[in-house]
C-alpha positions in Angstrom: -7.0 13.9 -62.1 -3.3 14.0 -61.5 -3.9 16.9 -59.1 -6.2 14.8 -56.9 -3.8 11.9 -56.9 -0.9 14.1 -55.9 -3.1 15.8 -53.2 -4.1 12.4 -51.8 -0.5 11.2 -51.7 0.5 14.3 -49.7 -2.4 13.8 -47.2 -1.4 10.2 -46.8 2.2 11.1 -46.1 1.3 13.7 -43.6 -1.1 11.4 -41.9 1.4 8.6 -41.6 4.1 10.9 -40.2 4.4 10.1 -36.5 6.1 11.6 -33.4 9.5 11.2 -31.7 9.4 9.9 -28.1 12.5 9.8 -25.9 13.0 8.4 -22.4 15.8 7.2 -20.1 16.6 3.5 -19.5 14.6 1.9 -16.8 11.7 4.3 -17.1 8.2 3.9 -18.4 7.1 5.5 -21.7 3.7 6.0 -23.4 3.6 6.0 -27.2 0.4 7.8 -28.4 -1.1 6.4 -31.6 -2.5 9.8 -32.6 -6.2 9.0 -33.1 -8.9 10.8 -31.2 -11.5 8.1 -31.2 -11.1 4.7 -29.6 -10.2 2.2 -32.3 -12.1 -1.1 -32.5 -9.1 -2.9 -34.0 -5.6 -1.9 -32.9 -2.2 -3.4 -33.5 1.3 -2.2 -32.5 4.5 -3.4 -34.2 8.2 -2.7 -33.9 9.8 -3.0 -37.3 8.4 -6.3 -38.7 7.7 -7.8 -35.2 4.2 -7.6 -33.9 4.1 -6.6 -30.2 0.5 -6.5 -29.1 -2.9 -6.5 -30.8 -6.6 -6.1 -29.7 -9.5 -6.9 -32.0 -12.1 -6.1 -29.4 -12.6 -9.7 -28.3 -9.1 -11.0 -27.7 -5.8 -9.4 -26.6 -2.7 -11.0 -28.0 0.9 -10.3 -26.8 4.2 -11.3 -28.2 6.3 -13.7 -26.2 9.3 -11.4 -26.6 10.6 -9.4 -23.7 9.3 -6.2 -25.3 5.8 -7.8 -25.7 5.7 -8.9 -22.1 6.5 -5.4 -20.8 3.9 -3.8 -23.1 0.2 -2.9 -22.5 -2.6 -1.0 -24.2 -4.4 2.0 -22.7 -7.0 3.4 -25.1 -5.1 4.0 -28.3 -1.7 4.2 -26.6 1.2 1.7 -26.1 2.7 1.7 -22.6 6.2 0.2 -22.2 7.7 -0.3 -18.7 11.4 -0.8 -17.8 12.7 0.5 -21.1 16.0 -0.9 -22.4 18.4 0.2 -25.1 17.0 -2.6 -27.4 13.5 -1.1 -27.3 14.6 1.9 -29.4 13.5 2.0 -33.0 10.4 2.6 -35.2 7.0 1.6 -33.9 3.9 1.3 -36.2 0.4 1.8 -34.9 -2.5 0.3 -37.0 -6.0 1.3 -35.9 -9.1 0.7 -38.0 -7.0 0.3 -41.2 -5.0 3.5 -40.6 -1.3 3.5 -39.9 1.2 5.8 -38.1 4.9 5.4 -37.5 6.6 6.7 -34.4 10.2 6.8 -33.2 11.4 5.9 -29.8 14.8 7.1 -28.6 16.3 5.6 -25.5 18.9 7.8 -23.6 21.5 6.6 -21.1 23.2 9.2 -19.0 25.7 8.4 -16.2 28.8 9.4 -14.4 31.9 7.3 -14.0 32.4 6.7 -11.1 28.8 6.6 -10.0 27.4 8.5 -7.1 28.5 11.7 -5.5 31.8 13.1 -6.8 34.5 14.4 -4.6 36.3 17.7 -5.3 39.8 17.1 -6.8 39.0 13.6 -8.2 38.6 12.7 -11.9 35.2 11.7 -13.4 33.6 11.2 -16.9 30.1 12.2 -18.0 28.6 9.8 -20.6 25.5 10.2 -22.9 24.4 7.4 -25.2 21.3 7.7 -27.4 19.9 4.6 -29.0 17.8 5.0 -32.2 19.3 8.2 -33.5 19.7 8.7 -37.3 23.2 8.7 -38.6 25.1 12.0 -38.4 23.3 13.3 -35.3 25.3 15.2 -32.7 25.3 14.6 -29.0 26.7 17.2 -26.6 26.4 18.3 -23.0 25.1 21.6 -21.5 26.8 22.6 -18.3 25.1 24.1 -15.3 26.5 27.5 -16.2 24.9 27.2 -19.7 28.1 26.5 -21.7 28.4 23.5 -24.1 30.8 20.6 -24.0 31.4 17.6 -26.3 30.3 14.1 -25.3 31.8 12.5 -23.3 32.9 15.2 -20.7 36.1 14.6 -18.8 36.2 16.4 -15.4 39.9 16.6 -14.5 39.7 17.5 -11.7 36.2 17.8 -10.3 35.3 21.2 -9.0 32.5 22.7 -7.0 31.3 24.5 -10.2 30.5 21.1 -11.7 27.7 20.6 -9.1 24.2 21.0 -10.6 22.0 19.8 -13.5 23.7 18.7 -16.7 21.6 18.3 -19.9 22.5 15.9 -22.7 21.1 17.5 -25.9 20.8 15.7 -29.3 19.1 16.2 -32.6 17.0 13.8 -34.7 16.0 14.8 -38.3 16.3 18.5 -37.4 14.5 18.3 -34.1 16.4 18.9 -30.8 15.8 16.9 -27.6 17.5 16.6 -24.2 17.7 14.5 -21.1 19.0 15.8 -17.7 21.5 14.4 -15.2 21.9 15.6 -11.6 25.6 15.8 -10.7 26.4 16.1 -7.0 29.8 17.3 -5.8 31.0 17.6 -2.2 34.2 18.9 -0.6 36.0 16.8 2.0 36.5 18.1 5.5 39.5 20.3 5.7 42.4 19.3 8.0 43.5 21.5 10.9 46.6 22.5 9.0 44.7 23.9 6.1 41.6 25.2 8.0 43.0 28.8 7.8 43.4 28.6 4.0 40.0 27.0 3.4 38.3 29.7 5.4 38.8 32.1 2.6 35.9 32.4 0.2 36.5 32.2 -3.5 34.9 35.3 -5.1 34.5 33.4 -8.4 32.3 30.7 -6.9 28.5 31.3 -7.5 26.5 31.8 -4.4 23.9 29.0 -5.0 26.7 26.4 -5.2 28.3 27.8 -2.0 25.0 27.5 -0.2 24.4 23.9 -1.3 27.8 22.7 -0.4 27.6 24.4 3.1 24.4 22.6 3.8 25.8 19.3 2.7 28.9 19.6 4.8 26.9 20.7 7.9 24.8 17.6 7.7 27.9 15.4 7.3 29.5 16.9 10.4 26.6 15.6 12.6 28.0 12.6 14.5 26.1 9.4 14.5 26.1 9.0 18.2 23.9 12.1 18.6 21.1 10.3 16.7 21.7 7.1 18.8 21.4 9.1 22.1 18.2 10.7 21.0 16.7 7.4 19.9 17.6 5.6 23.2 16.2 8.5 25.3 13.0 8.5 23.4 12.6 4.7 23.8 13.3 5.0 27.6 10.5 7.6 28.0 8.1 5.5 26.1 8.8 2.4 28.2 8.5 4.4 31.5 5.1 5.8 30.4 3.9 2.2 29.5 5.0 0.9 32.9 3.2 3.7 34.8 0.0 3.0 32.8 0.2 -0.7 33.6 0.7 -0.1 37.4 -2.3 2.3 37.5 -4.6 -0.2 35.8 -3.5 -3.0 38.1 -4.3 -0.8 41.2 -7.7 0.1 39.8 -8.6 -3.5 39.0 -7.6 -4.6 42.6 -9.8 -1.9 44.1 -12.8 -2.9 42.0 -12.3 -6.6 42.9 -12.3 -5.7 46.7 -15.5 -3.7 46.4 -17.2 -6.6 44.6 -16.2 -9.1 47.3 -17.6 -6.8 50.1 -14.2 -5.9 51.5 -13.8 -2.2 52.5 -10.5 -0.6 52.7 -9.1 -0.3 56.2 -9.1 3.1 57.7 -6.2 4.5 59.7 -8.1 4.3 63.1 -8.7 0.6 62.7 -5.0 0.0 62.7 -4.8 1.2 66.4 -4.5 -1.7 68.8 -5.4 0.3 71.9 -9.2 -0.1 71.6 -9.1 -3.9 71.5 -9.8 -5.7 74.8 -6.7 -7.0 76.4 -6.4 -10.8 76.7 -6.8 -12.2 80.2 -3.5 -12.9 81.8 -2.7 -16.5 82.3 -2.2 -17.7 85.9 1.3 -18.1 86.8 2.3 -21.6 87.6 4.7 -22.7 90.4 3.6 -20.0 92.9 1.7 -20.5 96.1 -1.9 -19.3 96.4 -2.2 -16.3 98.6 -4.3 -16.6 101.8 -7.6 -14.6 101.9 -7.4 -11.4 103.8 -9.0 -11.0 107.3 -11.7 -8.7 105.9 -12.9 -11.4 103.6 -12.8 -14.0 106.4 -15.0 -11.8 108.7 -17.5 -11.2 105.8 -17.8 -14.9 105.1 -18.3 -15.7 108.9 -21.0 -13.1 109.2 -22.8 -14.5 106.2 -22.7 -18.0 107.7 -24.0 -16.7 111.1 -26.9 -14.8 109.4 -27.8 -18.0 107.5 -27.9 -20.0 110.8 -30.0 -17.4 112.6 -32.5 -17.4 109.7 -32.8 -21.2 109.8 -33.4 -21.2 113.7 -36.1 -18.5 113.3 -37.8 -20.6 110.6 -37.8 -23.7 112.8 -39.3 -21.8 115.8 -42.2 -20.7 113.7 
């Protein structure tokens, strides 16, 4: 009998043991309840505070900031925009079964923020909320070596460029979150250009390649991009203007054809085929006398007319 009781307690302890989830601040995390089948009744709590529950008919949410940022997906709890205060122990109750999970919230940053300059001073910080007492937090450099938290970079060097990992332990398990550190070298002056042209043999080749690409992009002047943009805009406007003019000419031709107007041909423009207008008589000049030939012809016609009348009377 005692054996069965002890065996049941062991199974209950194993079943209740949950998982450890970790994420960065500002991210979204999904806490899995751990049950394969969809539970009819489900409830999530953080410590003694109930966050969200669903009995199959009604979904209830806590009015706390954590409850408003939480939602249910199947048997999982989804928390968006995670903050440091969200870290702690979460309990999932589904169909009268319970499981406890732990959420660790990690904050990693550099001071100052942003891209670091060679020769300046900087600090790498790693803060993990929800860790058990006595846990160690340390940094893993891009070259694989370890450094205590926080890391003081005095001064910043090109070898610090790369991915840093903040590693920590929680009840014997090890976890890590990464941080991308970007380092750039300022443009060398004309006086020190000869010295800076020498390559440091101790600098790894991948770092050299990344820095050279970064400096080549920075050397591109802004006015080049402005010139390209203005030129492209001018070409587009010219094409639009040509298209509009062509369409207007086509519409005008179609309108003329509908109205019965035919386009003029080149020969119709010639003015030589048109009859000349009659010349107006000039005023203020004397009328010319008829010629002698016209007078004789007129007299002969009168004489013939008289002779014909005499002959008709005789008859």
